[in-house]
C-alpha positions as CSV (number, residue, x, y, z in Angstrom):
1,Q,-93.6,6.8,92.9
2,V,-92.9,8.9,89.8
3,Q,-90.2,11.5,90.1
4,L,-88.8,14.0,87.6
5,V,-85.8,16.0,88.9
6,E,-84.4,18.8,86.8
7,S,-80.9,20.2,87.1
8,G,-78.5,22.5,85.2
9,G,-80.2,25.9,85.5
10,G,-78.3,29.0,86.5
11,L,-77.2,32.5,85.5
12,V,-75.7,32.9,82.0
13,Q,-74.9,35.9,79.9
14,P,-76.7,36.6,76.6
15,G,-75.3,34.4,73.9
16,G,-74.3,31.8,76.3
17,S,-75.3,28.1,76.7
18,L,-76.7,25.8,79.3
19,R,-77.7,22.2,79.4
20,L,-80.7,21.2,81.5
21,S,-81.2,17.6,82.6
22,C,-84.3,15.8,83.9
23,A,-83.8,12.5,85.6
24,V,-86.9,10.3,85.6
25,S,-87.8,7.4,87.9
26,G,-90.9,5.4,88.5
27,I,-92.1,4.9,84.9
28,I,-90.8,2.9,81.9
29,F,-89.0,6.0,80.6
30,S,-88.4,4.7,77.1
31,S,-92.1,4.3,76.5
32,Y,-93.1,7.9,76.9
33,A,-92.7,11.3,75.3
34,M,-91.1,13.9,77.4
35,D,-91.7,17.6,77.3
36,W,-89.9,20.8,78.4
37,Y,-92.0,23.8,79.4
38,R,-91.0,27.1,80.8
39,Q,-92.8,29.9,82.8
40,S,-91.7,33.5,83.2
41,P,-93.2,35.7,85.9
42,G,-96.6,36.9,84.9
43,K,-96.9,34.6,81.9
44,S,-98.5,31.3,81.3
45,R,-96.5,28.1,81.1
46,E,-95.2,27.6,77.5
47,L,-94.3,24.4,75.8
48,V,-90.7,24.6,74.6
49,A,-89.8,21.1,73.2
50,V,-91.2,17.6,72.9
51,I,-89.3,14.4,72.3
52,T,-91.0,11.2,71.5
53,P,-89.8,7.7,72.7
54,R,-87.9,7.4,69.4
55,S,-86.3,10.8,69.8
56,H,-88.4,12.7,67.2
57,T,-88.5,16.3,68.4
58,N,-90.6,19.4,68.0
59,Y,-89.8,22.9,69.2
60,A,-91.6,26.2,69.9
61,D,-90.8,28.7,67.1
62,S,-89.1,30.9,69.7
63,V,-86.4,28.3,70.3
64,K,-86.0,26.6,67.0
65,G,-82.4,26.5,65.9
66,R,-81.1,27.3,69.3
67,F,-82.4,24.6,71.6
68,T,-81.9,20.8,71.2
69,C,-83.8,18.2,73.1
70,S,-82.4,14.7,73.5
71,R,-82.8,11.7,75.7
72,D,-80.8,8.8,77.0
73,N,-83.1,5.9,77.6
74,A,-80.4,3.9,79.3
75,K,-80.0,6.7,81.9
76,N,-83.7,7.6,82.1
77,T,-82.8,11.2,81.4
78,V,-83.9,13.9,79.0
79,Y,-81.8,16.9,78.2
80,L,-82.4,20.4,76.8
81,Q,-79.3,21.9,75.3
82,M,-79.8,25.7,75.1
83,T,-77.5,27.9,73.0
84,S,-77.5,31.5,71.9
85,L,-79.5,32.3,75.0
86,K,-81.5,35.6,75.1
87,P,-82.9,37.5,78.1
88,E,-86.4,36.5,77.0
89,D,-85.4,32.9,77.6
90,T,-85.3,33.7,81.4
91,A,-87.8,31.4,83.1
92,V,-88.3,28.4,85.3
93,Y,-87.9,25.3,83.1
94,Y,-89.9,22.2,83.9
95,C,-89.9,18.7,82.4
96,H,-93.1,16.9,82.1
97,T,-94.6,13.6,80.9
98,A,-98.1,12.3,80.4
99,V,-98.5,8.6,80.9
100,S,-102.2,8.7,80.1
101,S,-104.9,11.3,79.3
102,R,-105.5,11.5,83.1
103,E,-102.1,11.1,84.6
104,S,-99.1,13.4,84.1
105,Y,-96.1,14.4,86.1
106,W,-94.0,17.5,86.5
107,G,-90.6,18.2,87.9
108,Q,-90.0,20.9,90.5
109,G,-88.4,23.2,87.9
110,T,-85.0,24.8,87.5
111,Q,-84.4,28.5,87.1
112,V,-82.6,29.9,84.0
113,T,-81.6,33.5,84.1
114,V,-80.1,35.2,81.1
115,S,-78.6,38.5,82.0
116,S,-75.4,40.5,81.6
């Protein structure tokens, strides 16, 4: 059974930082790219960051220079370090992986709220 479990969300002031984690089980973690998405109320889900099995990364323009995605293949965990947070970063953040064109998995999401 494949499981993706996010943690690390919370309430933070503008300009603050948070680190999200996503613990993965049930797949050969080191073989697959991992993604972080986010969804705000009334908006569609947005791709935030992608990390390949070899830790090459790509980011949405809205988070470049502020967010850093990393992975620890020994711990089967992917991270999203978020700095200089803005109110518009408020969303539920999800980790995701696609193991084939037909099979993909999502975590349950973790809420990030940026507010003073």
